[in-house]
Backbone as a ProteinNet text record, in pm:
[ID]
protein_1_A
[PRIMARY]
MLGDGAMGGKVITHFSGKLPAGPRERFCALAELGYSPLFTLLQRHGDTVVRLRRPYVYPGLDALIADQPEGDAVVTDQPGLFIGVKTADCVPVLLWDEAAGVTAAVHAGWRGTALHIADKTVRVMRDEFGAREIRAAIGPCICQNCFVTRGEVPEAMTDMPQYITRIGDDQYLVDLPGINTALLREAGVLDVEAPSGCTVCGPERYWSHRKHGADRGLQVSLIGWGGMAT
[TERTIARY]
9989.2	9888.3	9750.2	9650.8	9514.5	9458	9380.7	9317.3	9168.5	9099.7	8956.8	8881.3	8824.9	8745.4	8826.6	8960.9	9042.5	9055.8	9090.3	9110.5	9257.1	9322	9458.5	9467.9	9496.4	9482.4	9336.4	9305.6	9168.9	9103.6	9182.4	9128.3	9069.4	8951.3	8888.5	8879	8924.3	8902.8	8817.9	8740.5	8658.8	8647.4	8682.4	8663	8556.2	8440.1	8328.5	8342.5	8264.5	8238	8117.9	8044.5	7929.9	7822.2	7775.6	7664.6	7558.2	7435.7	7328.5	7353.4	7284.2	7295.8	7225	7112.2	7033.9	7103.1	7108.5	7181.7	7125.4	6992.1	6935.7	6971.7	6957.9	6992.7	7141.1	7223.8	7368.2	7401	7345.9	7368.3	7320.7	7203.5	7147.5	7232.4	7284.3	7369.9	7495.7	7553.2	7673.1	7640.3	7522.8	7481.4	7464.7	7418.6	7403.4	7537.6	7644.9	7780.2	7842.3	7769.8	7819.3	7878.9	7874.7	7936	7831.1	7800.9	7698.9	7727.5	7707.1	7665.3	7777.2	7736.9	7830.4	7802.4	7907	7897.7	7962.3	7888.5	7944.8	7914.1	7968.2	7962.8	7888.3	7845.2	7800.1	7925.1	7980.7	8111.8	8101.9	8201.4	8198	8322.5	8411.6	8536.6	8622.1	8626	8707.3	8810.7	8848.2	8947.7	8900.6	8768.3	8714.9	8728.4	8786.2	8803.6	8707.5	8616.9	8518.4	8578.4	8562.4	8611.1	8493.4	8503.8	8406.7	8480.5	8472.3	8546.7	8462	8527.5	8463.2	8417.7	8299.3	8198.3	8106.4	8109.7	8020.2	7899.3	7781.9	7657.8	7601.2	7595.4	7542	7393.8	7351	7214.1	7108	7149.5	7056.2	7056.9	7018	7028.4	6943	6818.5	6729.8	6784.1	6831.5	6884.2	7011.5	7096.3	7221.5	7194.3	7104	7071.9	7013.1	6930.4	6864.7	6960.6	7068.6	7155.9	7300.2	7358.7	7498.6	7588.1	7685	7778.1	7854.9	7886.1	7962.5	8111.9	8181.1	8325.1	8372.6	8503.8	8561.5	8661	8667.7	8745.3	8684.4	8698.2	8647.9	8750.5	8772.5	8865.1	8787.2	8810.7	8742	8828.2	8800.1	8854.3	8740.6	8623	8505.2	8501.2	8506	8492.6	8348.4	8332.3	8198.7	8135.4	8216.1	8163.7	8249.7	8185.8	8254.2	8238.7	8345.1	8341.4	8381	8323.5	8352.4	8335.2	8388.1	8373.4	8322.2	8254.6	8192.7	8274.2	8294.7	8373.1	8318.2	8355.8	8327.9	8430.3	8556.4	8678.7	8774.9	8722.1	8809.3	8885.7	8985.8	9076.1	9025	8990.2	8956.9	9080.6	9101.8	9216.4	9165.3	9207.4	9177.7	9306	9294.8	9410.8	9380.3	9483.1	9461.2	9590	9572.8	9679.6	9619.1	9655.8	9594.3	9625	9748	9786.2	9708.5	9686.3	9613.7	9462.8	9416.6	9273.6	9206.8	9277	9227.3	9215.9	9104.5	9085.1	9041.1	9060.1	9017.6	8984.2	8893.1	8856.8	8858	8917.9	8940.3	8887.7	8816.6	8773.9	8859.7	8945.8	9038.7	9012.4	8924.9	8914.7	9031.3	9031.7	9148.4	9153.8	9037.7	9039.6	9089.7	9039.5	9087.2	9234.1	9279	9421.3	9505.1	9461.7	9534.3	9537.1	9434.3	9427.2	9497.1	9557.8	9633.9	9545.3	9424.5	9336.1	9392.5	9465.5	9517.1	9616.2	9714.4	9812.1	9754.5	9654.2	9585.6	9515.1	9458.6	9392.6	9494.1	9611.1	9717.7	9754.5	9763	9796.8	9689.5	9563.3	9455.5	9466.9	9495.5	9512.1	9623.7	9733.2	9847.5	9825.2	9786.9	9783.1	9664.4	9552.3	9429.7	9388.2	9438.8	9398.1	9515.8	9636	9751.3	9804.8	9770.2	9821	9969.7	10044.3	10187.7	10233.7	10178.2	10219.7	10104	10092.5	9977.8	10011.5	9915.7	9924.4	9807.1	9819.3	9717	9695.2	9575.6	9542.8	9460.1	9495.1	9421.3	9333	9206.7	9112.2	9106.9	9022.6	9007.6	8971.8	9037.3	9018.4	9067.8	9052.1	9096.4	9249.5	9304.8	9450.4	9505.1	9635.8	9700.2	9667.8	9665	9642.8	9500.3	9407.2	9266.9	9227.4	9304	9266.6	9325	9255.8	9291.7	9212.9	9283.5	9216.6	9274.4	9209.6	9253.1	9336.7	9375.6	9475.9	9440.6	9310.2	9275.2	9325.7	9337.8	9385.6	9535	9622.2	9764.6	9793.8	9713.7	9733.9	9710.3	9627.6	9602.2	9707.4	9798.1	9895.2	10036.7	10071.9	10203.3	10317.1	10285.6	10389.8	10408.3	10339.7	10346.6	10372.2	10466	10481.2	10523.1	10590.5	10638.7	10525.3	10403.5	10289.1	10195.5	10241.7	10159.1	10234.4	10167	10227.8	10143.1	10203.6	10131.4	10127.7	10008	9993.8	9938.1	9911.2	9858.5	9824.6	9763.6	9723.2	9616.4	9650.5	9560.3	9504.1	9586.3	9549.6	9663.2	9627.1	9726.6	9679.8	9776.6	9752.1	9797.8	9711.2	9743.4	9731.2	9834.3	9840.7	9789.6	9658.2	9600.5	9642.9	9636.4	9682.1	9830.6	9910.9	10053.1	10077.8	10004.6	10018.9	9980.6	9866.8	9822.9	9917.8	9973	10072.3	10193.8	10240.9	10356.4	10325.8	10207.7	10170.1	10163.8	10110.1	10102	10241.1	10329	10464.1	10541.3	10523.4	10588.9	10537.4	10411.4	10353.1	10395.2	10472.2	10525.2	10443.9	10349	10272.8	10367.6	10357.9	10456.4	10445.8	10325.1	10302.1	10181.5	10186.2	10073.2	10044.5	9929.8	9890.1	9833.3	9881	9840.8	9699.3	9634.9	9500.1	9497.7	9386.2	9372.7	9315.1	9269.5	9211.8	9178.8	9150.7	9110.6	8961.1	8890.3	8746.1	8707.5	8791.7	8761.9	8796.5	8908.3	8950	8860.9	8793.5	8711.8	8565.3	8497.7	8358.8	8260.4	8298.6	8209.3	8203	8311.5	8318.9	8292.2	8333.9	8327.5	8243	8178.8	8115.9	8223.3	8212.5	8304.8	8224	8248.4	8179.2	8215.7	8341	8383.8	8323.6	8310.7	8264	8111.8	8045.6	7901.2	7820.9	7887.5	7816.7	7726.5	7614	7522.5	7442	7436.7	7357	7441.2	7468.3	7558.4	7528.2	7588.8	7589.2	7724.3	7768	7892.3	7962.3	8091.1	8162.9	8171.1	8185.7	8213.2	8339.4	8432	8551.4	8536	8547	8516.1	8618.8	8620.8	8716.8	8651.8	8684.8	8633.7	8717	8661.5	8738.2	8683	8770.9	8731.2	8651.8	8548.5	8463.7	8353.3	8348.6	8247.6	8133	8150	8041.3	7922.8	7803.5	7682.2	7618.6
8081.8	8185.9	8122.8	8202.2	8152.1	8155.5	8056.6	8052.2	8078	8049.5	8075.1	7990.4	8057	7986.7	7900.1	7908.3	7821	7876.2	7787.1	7827.8	7807.6	7909.7	7899.4	7967.4	7890	7948.7	7979.4	8105.3	8146.7	8216.7	8262.5	8353	8276.3	8318.3	8264.5	8375.9	8348.1	8440.5	8370.3	8449.7	8393.9	8496.5	8454.1	8535.4	8466	8525.6	8459.2	8463.9	8378.8	8395.2	8485.8	8466.5	8552.7	8542.9	8658.4	8667.9	8760.4	8752.6	8837.2	8985.6	9067.9	9212.8	9261.9	9200.4	9245.3	9215.2	9312.2	9289.7	9176.7	9164.5	9058.1	8920.8	8905.4	8778.6	8746.6	8850.5	8832.8	8787.6	8856.3	8818.5	8675.9	8641.4	8508.4	8399.2	8425.3	8326.8	8300.3	8404.7	8388.1	8326.2	8359	8299.5	8148.2	8103	7959.4	7887.3	7960.6	7904.3	7919.7	7984	8000.5	8135.9	8228.1	8359.7	8458.7	8449.6	8532.5	8539	8657.6	8784.4	8848.2	8920.2	8984.8	9133.5	9212.9	9358.9	9406.5	9486	9548	9697.6	9767.5	9913.5	9963.4	10088.7	10161.7	10225.3	10163.5	10201	10321.8	10413	10539.7	10566.3	10470.2	10489.6	10601.5	10605.5	10704.4	10637	10704.7	10649.1	10651.5	10649.3	10646.8	10506.8	10499.5	10373.2	10372.8	10277.3	10263.9	10176.2	10218.6	10142	10076.5	9946.9	9874	9823.2	9900.9	9865.9	9779.5	9685.9	9602.1	9686.4	9665.8	9569.3	9630.5	9575.7	9618	9525.6	9583.2	9505.3	9508.7	9393.8	9384.7	9422.3	9514.8	9565.5	9472.6	9366.3	9280.2	9313.3	9215.7	9229	9342.8	9353	9456.7	9596.1	9618.8	9750	9782	9681.7	9706	9739.5	9665.1	9692.6	9832.5	9872.5	10003.3	10118.5	10093.5	10204.3	10156.7	10118.7	10078.1	10200.5	10198.7	10310.9	10330.6	10456.1	10486	10469.2	10410.3	10392.6	10290.1	10273.1	10175.7	10083.3	10090.1	9994.1	9986.6	9870.6	9853	9773.6	9816.4	9750.4	9715	9594.6	9556.9	9465.3	9468.6	9370.8	9293.1	9298.4	9232.3	9085.3	8991.6	8850.5	8818	8708.8	8664	8742.9	8817.2	8903.2	8889.3	8869.8	8876.8	9017.9	9067.4	9196.2	9172.3	9252	9227	9348.6	9338.5	9443.2	9380.8	9462.4	9418	9471	9386.2	9427.8	9365.1	9426.6	9370.1	9427.2	9419	9460.8	9529.2	9605.5	9673.4	9570.6	9618.1	9531.4	9512.4	9388.6	9362.9	9318.3	9376.8	9341.6	9300.6	9183.4	9137	9140.9	9190.4	9208.5	9149.3	9096.7	9041.4	9037.5	9043	9017.6	8924.2	8797	8698.7	8727.2	8765.4	8788.1	8903.7	9008.8	9125.4	9108	9007.2	8986.3	9094	9140.5	9251.7	9205.3	9240.8	9211.5	9338.1	9337.8	9451.9	9404.1	9476.9	9451.7	9584.4	9585.4	9709	9694.1	9796.1	9806.1	9913.9	9873.8	9968.1	9972.5	10062.3	10094.6	10182.9	10234.6	10315.7	10444.6	10499.7	10621.1	10591.2	10483.8	10445.8	10409.3	10344.2	10311.1	10437.7	10535	10661.9	10735.3	10714.2	10776.4	10693.9	10581	10495.1	10436	10392.4	10340.5	10215.3	10132.2	10008.6	10037.8	10124.4	10152.4	10241.8	10322.5	10397.3	10302.2	10195.6	10096.3	10025.2	9994.9	9934.2	10025.8	10155.6	10249.5	10252	10245.1	10239.8	10112.7	10000.5	9874.8	9885.5	9949.6	9961.1	10065.9	10187.5	10300.9	10295.8	10239.6	10244.2	10108.6	9998.5	9866.1	9781.1	9835.1	9765	9650.6	9642.2	9534.9	9556	9447	9455.8	9361.1	9242.4	9143.5	9121.6	9211.8	9214.1	9135.4	9055.4	8982.2	9020.4	8991.8	9036.6	8934.9	8937	8860.2	8949.5	8949	9025.7	8930.2	8967.8	8881.7	8906.9	8832.5	8848.5	8992	9042.7	9181.3	9193.6	9309.8	9331	9329.3	9256.7	9246.8	9361.3	9374.3	9483.4	9479.5	9361.4	9350.9	9387.6	9382.4	9411.7	9554.6	9618.7	9753	9856.6	9874.9	9978.1	10103.1	10214.1	10333.2	10458.8	10568.4	10697.8	10773.7	10894.5	10967.9	11005.2	11014.1	11056.9	10960.2	10834	10736.1	10753.6	10747.1	10768.9	10907	11007	11140.8	11143.7	11051.4	11042.5	10959.6	10897.6	10805	10840.4	10966.5	11011	10955.6	10906.1	10848.1	10698.9	10643	10499.4	10469	10537.7	10524.4	10385.5	10309.2	10177	10078.2	10110.1	10021.7	10070.7	10164.8	10223.8	10214.5	10164	10149.4	10221.9	10312.5	10381.9	10292.9	10276.7	10188.6	10262.1	10391.9	10468.1	10608.1	10684.8	10820.5	10815.4	10866.7	10869.6	10731.6	10629.4	10494.8	10434	10371.6	10319.6	10186.3	10103.6	9986.1	10018.5	9989.7	10019.4	9890.9	9861.2	9739.4	9769.9	9767.1	9798.6	9699.2	9567.4	9477.2	9494	9524.8	9547.5	9670	9776.9	9898.8	9872.1	9805.5	9780.2	9686.2	9588.5	9500.9	9581.6	9671.4	9754.4	9844.7	9904.2	9992.2	9915.4	9794.7	9713.3	9674.9	9637.6	9599.7	9719.7	9834.1	9955.2	9992.2	9956.4	9985.3	9883.8	9782.3	9685.9	9559.4	9533.6	9408.6	9292.1	9186.3	9079	8996.1	8956.2	8873.5	8927.7	8923	8965.5	8854.7	8790	8683.8	8746.4	8701.3	8759.1	8717.9	8793	8757.5	8618.7	8548.1	8413.9	8416	8531.3	8537.6	8680.2	8696.5	8826.7	8824	8926.3	8930.7	8945.1	9010.1	9026.9	8899.3	8837.1	8713.8	8595	8600.6	8487.5	8522.8	8564.2	8609.3	8499.3	8372.8	8264.6	8251.7	8287.3	8272.4	8403.7	8515.8	8643.8	8745.2	8833.7	8950.9	9055.4	9118.3	9224.4	9342.5	9460.1	9579.6	9605.5	9583.6	9607.1	9505.1	9382.8	9275.8	9269.6	9286.7	9265.8	9394.9	9507.9	9634.8	9640.3	9710.2	9728.3	9602.1	9509.7	9388.1	9280.8	9301.4	9211.1	9212.1	9116.9	9115.9	9161.5	9102.7	9142.2	9020.4	9034.1	8941.9	9005.4	8920.9	8968.4	8899.5	8978.5	8928	8956.1	8851.3	8868.9	8798.7	8840.5	8786	8782.9	8679.1	8666.1	8564.9	8512.4	8425.4	8283.8	8185.1	8046.5	8008.9	7926.8	7883.2	7978.7	8094.1	8194.9	8193.2	8128.5	8127.7	8048.9	8090.9	8024.9	7948
10762	10742.4	10734.8	10759.9	10758.7	10618.7	10584.8	10454.5	10464.7	10355.8	10346.2	10446.9	10548.9	10646.9	10741.3	10734.7	10817.6	10958.1	11051.7	11189.3	11223.9	11276.1	11319.6	11453.6	11563.5	11694.8	11718.7	11737.1	11763.1	11645.3	11551.2	11450	11331.8	11287.9	11167.9	11064.7	10942.9	10831.8	10726.1	10654	10546	10434	10312.8	10192.4	10108.5	10101	10035.4	9884	9817.6	9675.9	9659.3	9550.8	9520.4	9628.4	9672.8	9767.2	9709.3	9760	9706.2	9729.7	9650.6	9665.5	9789.8	9825.1	9940	10071.4	10163.3	10288.3	10373.1	10384.1	10466.4	10408.9	10277.5	10214.6	10232.4	10225.9	10242.7	10385	10484.2	10623.6	10650.2	10597	10621.7	10558.2	10437.8	10372.4	10454.7	10512.9	10594.9	10730.1	10785.1	10911.9	10899.1	10783.5	10761	10765	10737.5	10743.7	10882.2	10973.8	11109.9	11140	11043.3	11063	11112.9	11241.3	11303.6	11453.5	11516.3	11456.1	11374.1	11271.5	11179.4	11173.1	11185.9	11180.1	11050.5	10971.6	10852.1	10852.3	10753.6	10749.1	10626.6	10632.8	10514.6	10455.1	10351.1	10299.1	10206.9	10218.1	10146.1	10063.7	10048.8	9973.2	10033.6	10165.8	10235	10323	10432.7	10524.2	10669.1	10690.1	10825.9	10884.7	11005	11077.1	11195.7	11198.6	11306.7	11416	11541.7	11656.2	11727.6	11752.2	11833.7	11956.6	12064.9	12185.2	12278.2	12343.4	12442.7	12561.8	12616.1	12571.3	12465.7	12345.7	12239.4	12237	12233.5	12230.7	12089.7	12026.7	11890.5	11892.8	11805.8	11815	11757.4	11690.6	11619.8	11471.8	11390.6	11246.2	11192.5	11235.6	11183.2	11210.7	11333	11369.7	11293.3	11273.8	11201.6	11055.3	10991.5	10852.1	10836.5	10932.2	10923.5	10948.6	11022.3	11062.4	11072.5	10958.8	10959.5	10973	11063.9	11075.2	10945.3	10913.8	10792.9	10819.3	10723.8	10734.7	10634.9	10626.5	10535.1	10603.7	10734.8	10812.7	10951.8	11014.1	11149.7	11228.9	11354	11445.6	11571.5	11624.8	11748.4	11834.3	11964.7	12058.6	12124.4	12062.8	12117.2	12076.2	12171.5	12135.4	12096.2	12024	11987.1	11875.6	11799.7	11694.7	11569.9	11454.7	11326.4	11270.1	11208.2	11139.7	10994.1	10903.5	10763.4	10676	10554.2	10452.9	10324.3	10243.8	10118.6	10001.1	9900.1	9783.6	9655.6	9543.6	9411.4	9313.7	9345.8	9277	9373.4	9470.4	9566.3	9650.6	9723.1	9798.5	9941.5	9981.4	10121.1	10198.5	10315	10398.2	10535.5	10582.2	10717.4	10799.5	10922.8	11010.4	11147.4	11212.9	11345.8	11426.7	11558.4	11655	11759.1	11753	11841.7	11987.8	12018.6	12157.5	12218.2	12139.4	12189.7	12179.4	12104.2	12088	12004.4	11900.5	11818.2	11673.3	11609	11467.5	11395.4	11262.4	11181.1	11041.4	10976.4	10836.8	10763.7	10643.8	10569.2	10426.7	10379.9	10240.1	10174.9	10082	10018.8	9868.6	9825.9	9684.7	9646.1	9523.8	9487.9	9567.9	9601.4	9684.2	9824.9	9883.3	10015.8	10015.8	9909.5	9897	9891.4	9811.9	9802.4	9936.1	10018.3	10151.2	10258.7	10218.5	10310.7	10420	10384.8	10488.7	10555.1	10481.2	10540.4	10652.3	10626	10731.5	10840.8	10810.3	10916	11012.1	10957.4	11042.4	11131.4	11076.8	11157.1	11273.9	11249.1	11356.3	11464.4	11425.7	11524.9	11608.9	11543.8	11617.8	11720.1	11682.3	11772.3	11881.2	11836.9	11929.5	12024.9	11978.3	12058.7	12115.7	12058.7	12104.4	12151.8	12148.5	12203.9	12120.4	11992.1	11906	11878.1	11871.7	11846.5	11736.2	11730.3	11630.8	11533.4	11437.8	11346.4	11219.7	11177.9	11052	10964	10834	10739.5	10629.2	10574.3	10453.8	10362.6	10235.4	10134.4	10056.5	10040.6	9971.3	9822.2	9752	9607.4	9570.1	9466.8	9424	9280.3	9223.5	9086.1	9080.4	8983.5	8972.9	8886.8	8887.2	8813.9	8664.9	8606.9	8462.7	8422.6	8516.7	8487.2	8524.5	8611.4	8655.4	8560.2	8448.3	8351.2	8386.6	8407	8457.2	8393.2	8421.2	8366.7	8468.5	8431.9	8507	8648.5	8682.9	8817.9	8923.8	8888.7	8986.3	9013.4	8911.2	8941.1	8997.2	8960.1	9015.7	9166.6	9215.9	9360.3	9432.2	9356.3	9414	9371.7	9377.8	9332.7	9418	9539.4	9624.8	9599.3	9498.4	9472.8	9324.1	9258.7	9113.3	9067.9	9152.1	9110.1	9087.5	9130.3	9112.5	9002	8923.3	8817.6	8685	8581.3	8449.8	8345.9	8273.1	8166	8043.1	7984	7867.7	7745.7	7759	7647.1	7690.9	7601.1	7635.4	7744.1	7861.3	7976.4	8008.8	7994	8035.8	8117.2	8228.3	8321.6	8378.2	8415.9	8497.6	8639.7	8737.5	8877.5	8959.7	9036.3	9117.3	9259.1	9276.6	9408.1	9516.7	9492.8	9599.3	9629.9	9527.6	9551.3	9637.7	9611.2	9691	9835.6	9855.9	9993.2	10067	9996.1	10058.4	10103.1	10017.3	10053	10172	10173.7	10284.1	10415.8	10411.8	10533	10582.5	10490.6	10532.8	10587.1	10523.6	10574.4	10712.6	10740.4	10872.5	10977.8	10936.7	11032.4	11048.1	10957.5	10963	10934.6	11015.5	11009.7	10882.4	10848.2	10729.8	10655.7	10523.2	10440.7	10340.4	10355.6	10263.4	10137.3	10021.5	9893.4	9855.1	9765.8	9720.4	9656.6	9676.6	9620	9479.5	9431.8	9298.7	9259.8	9130	9075.9	9047.2	9089.8	9070.6	8923.9	8845.1	8702.4	8625.7	8659.4	8590.5	8625.7	8741	8784.9	8800	8692.1	8702.5	8740.6	8725.8	8766.1	8917.8	8985.6	9131.3	9205.1	9143.2	9212	9135.3	9210.2	9151.2	9122	9006.5	8967.6	8915.6	8972.5	8923.5	8778	8743.6	8605.6	8508.9	8554	8465.9	8459.9	8574	8582.4	8589.5	8614.1	8624.2	8746	8733.2	8845.8	8875.4	8781.3	8797.2	8865.1	8992.4	9063.7	9212.8	9283.1	9428.1	9480.4	9590.4	9655	9713.6	9739.4	9827.1	9966.1	10067.2	10202.2	10253.3	10304.8	10370.9	10518.6	10601.4	10743.2	10829.7	10956.1	11052.1	11189.6	11267	11402.8	11477.3	11586.4	11673.8	11673.9	11669	11668.5	11791.4	11770.1	11881.1	11914.7	11843.1	11874.7	11776.1	11661.3	11562.7	11617.4	11578.2	11625	11510.5
[MASK]
++++++++++++++++++++++++++++++++++++++++++++++++++++++++++++++++++++++++++++++++++++++++++++++++++++++++++++++++++++++++++++++++++++++++++++++++++++++++++++++++++++++++++++++++++++++++++++++++++++++++++++++++++++++++++++++++++++++

């Protein structure tokens, strides 16, 4: 499986540590590491999957920052382009099929998880881009022991009770990475790499909305093709 920034075949994945809150500073920090051009989304905690079909022409950094498409997952077959999602506790999922030349990046918060955005993205990769042998890696996110939540979350996930533990009156532990791993495997993904860390347990390395509140930046999880970074 691919690790942080590792190259296997053609595919490169990268799960960042702390990055600045400002989009330009964030893009520039990743560009210095070779991850450019990079496409990201205006995320809405929904299940919209954006398609970037070849030939996709990158509009340039200024245009992208000014008008990022809305969505919480992106699928592309465009070479020479990195795609990514931003998180600070939510679950980032990277997907790829090397033979088909297709990559995807998914932002799965609890709402997106309840809407099955991860397996919906797998279906788009298969049905619209011809992917067949899909693999996945989940990036750093909030772990089950840290995600203490109220009833609205488990009420949205009635089909996933084995990943929810009641710990008190209207208090629950929810295993978001576990749910997304199960959804990906049920969708036929061949391998799913587990998260390398918890954003709440590792506040020195990662930004966490729960730990740091509004005074924080973001992580970016991105995927692209080896030899294409500039």
